C-alpha positions, 0 to 999 in steps of 0.5 A: 516237268520234261526230262527223260528218265537218264536225266532224272536218274542223274538228280540227287537223290534219286541219282542214289537209286539204282536201275534195275531193269528197262535200260532200253526205256532209258530215253522215256520222257517224264512229265510228273512223279506219282505215289500207286497206292491202288491195285487198279493204278494202270486205270488211272496212270498218265502218259510220262508219269513216274510211279513210286511204290513201297511194293505193298501192292505187288508183294503177294502176287509177281504174276499180276506184277508182270501184267502190270509193267505191261499195262504201265508201259502200253499207257505211256508210263515212264517208270516204276520206282521200288523201295526195297526192303519192307516188303520185298528184298528183292524184285523177282526175276520174272519181273525184271526180265519183262521189263528188259523184254519191253523196255520199261525201266524199273528203278530201285529207290534210295531206301535213307529217303522218302517219296517226297525228298526225290519228288521235291529233287526233281521238281527243283532240277526241272525248275532249274532246267526251265530257268536255264532254258528261259535264259538261253531262249532269251539269248536266242531272242537277242541274237535273232533280233541282231541277226535279223537287224545285221547285214544279210550274209551268204550262209543266211538258212546255216546262221539262222539254224545255228542260232535256233541250235536247231537243224533246219529245212526250207522246202518251196512250193513244188517239192523243192528242198532250197536248203536242210541240214536235217540228218535225212536225205531230201527224198525222205524229208519230202515224203514227211510232207506236204504240210498245210498252213493249219500245221503251224506251230504243231510238233510231228513225229516220225520215224525219221524224225521229230519236227515242226514244220512252220508254214512260209507265209507270203510277205507281199505280192512280189513272193512268187513261192511260199513253202515250209521251214522244217525245224528240228530241234537237237534234243527232239525228245525234250519238248520245246518250250512255248517260248521256244515255239515263237521263236521257230515262228519268228525264224519262218517269218524272217525266212519269208523275208528272205525269200522274198528278197531273193525274189525280188533281187531275181526279178530285178536281174530278170528285168535288166539281164535277160531282156537284154540277152533276148534283144541280143538274139532278135537283133541276131547277136547270139543264138537261142541257146544263150537266151534258154542258158540265160532263163534256166540261170533266173529261173523264168519259165518261158522256156517251159511253156507255150506263148505269145508275142505281144507288141505293144506301141503307143502311136503320137499326138501333137501333146506326145511323141510316138512312143511315149514312155509314160504310156508304155510304162502304164502298161508294164505296170498293168502286167506287173501288178494286175492279179489275172495279167500278171500270171500270163506275162513272162517277160517284158522287153523295150525295144526302142519306142515299143514293148515287147511282152512275152505271155503265156497264152497257150490256149484258146481261153487264154487267148480270149482272156487276155483280149479281153483284159485288154480292152477293158484295161486300155479302150477307154484311154483312146477315147477320154480326151486328155486321157494319154496316148492311143495305145496298140496291141499286136499278138503274134500266132501261138509258139510251142519253143523257144526257138520260134520267139523270132519268128513270133517277133517278126509277126507282131512287127508285120502285124503292126505293118500291115494294121498301118497300110490297111489303116486298121485302128482296132485295139488289139490286133491278131497277126492271124486275122492279117496273114492273108492281107499281109501275103496278097499285099503286093497283088493289083487292084485290077486282079483284086476287082477281077476277082472279087467281081467274078466270085460275088457278081450273083450277089452284087447284082441283087438290090442294094438292101439284099445285097448288103444284107448277104455280104453283112451275113456271109463276112459276119459267118468267116469271121466267126469261122463258120459259128452261125450262133455267133453271126447271128448276134452281131446281126441282132437276128436268131440264129435260124434266119442267119442259116436261111440267109447262108442257105441262099447265099450258097445257092446263088453262088453255087458254093459249098459253104462247109467246103474248105477251098470255097470259104478260102476263096470268100475270105479272099474276097473280102479281103481283096474288098478291104484293100480296095476300099481302102485305096478308093477304088469301090 
């Protein structure tokens, strides 16, 4: 049984009775009916019980009766029905006053009817109500099936709420209210959260609403964000049937599918519309403001995060042309579906025979992870016979704002061109490692030779084995940005050995290897040596 006291008073023959006190408690829920036949009934009463009595246990002590009313209310009893005429001709005013004060209904039961008559009437009414509600649930189930199989309409959430005959809200992860037909504001709704997936199918009551928070579960990898469907029955004081709760769960699943469709549609637009806008910007036909407006509309996060550009090329072979789309498509597929790469890739733009990717890469750890993943996934394709096209990745320096996108793009192109001119064949090329090469590429070979000879002459005059050992140690020390331990790993020696060699080199060259100006000169010397070796001059 599950009805309000007000509803119970409309059921025959209880409808022949009269509410004589506690009108404020008419919305109390009636779950069962019992007969009060013990003086300590308050110790045994259950929440939602209506107690019937002839007042035999109350007739001699109205004071205790007042206390009993308070106990019953605190225990959650729904109401007290008193049959007058045998032991009481009227209920003492003090009891009525107390019942009005605490909002506990007292009903004067109709004298001609027995307790069992009134109980049977309530049970029959409840059975009829339950049967009707089950019929309504079946009708809602049929409507939900038609809705699920039918064509999606503009007001998806509104129509779904109408079918359920409930108020509803959809709250996405990140405290974003996508839809709400609740009687409370979005701010109040968000204050009621956060909810967890363990709250699934469990009703919650708060001062502002009674509702079900149902998790919108991820249906596939393409659903970028989950959330909760908050469903509030039209009659919140009535407990929904289990079948009705099942409809709520189905609705949450339908919402998840709908959100997935919306996300797929957004991704399709993003993959077709935003790349074209970015390409137009890089071709200098539109401003960065147009890019930002489009990205904001499509909710692409690249405008909010530090980023790097990644320029991917597929060099040609006898069997495959340069810029082979199959190779670039394989790279794009990895970025779309690899669990780590897809979190980093913000956007991909096809630029003729190459692929430009905007990568969320705000820290040194992110950059290291990106390079490591690229080597893990693609290094083998360059070595295995018949495996396909050798891929190359060119990475820009870190950019903080979207108006630096064109600069990052130019850095990628510059890194690719410099690597080609220097015949650098490594898989991943960082623009920062080629900045000096790009800057000094126009310096004459004679000046390069003169600079290297003058700076490194004390080492070059040593026996070849000693000179080679010193130069290798110094080169790796510079490559690892002064990290002695990292240089030692590459040389397969102890770090103390590297430190000893560096001390000898510093003494020999009369240079401080912790001085930025001296380190810059040495870096230029090795860069010039690289140029000269490519030209076959040393």
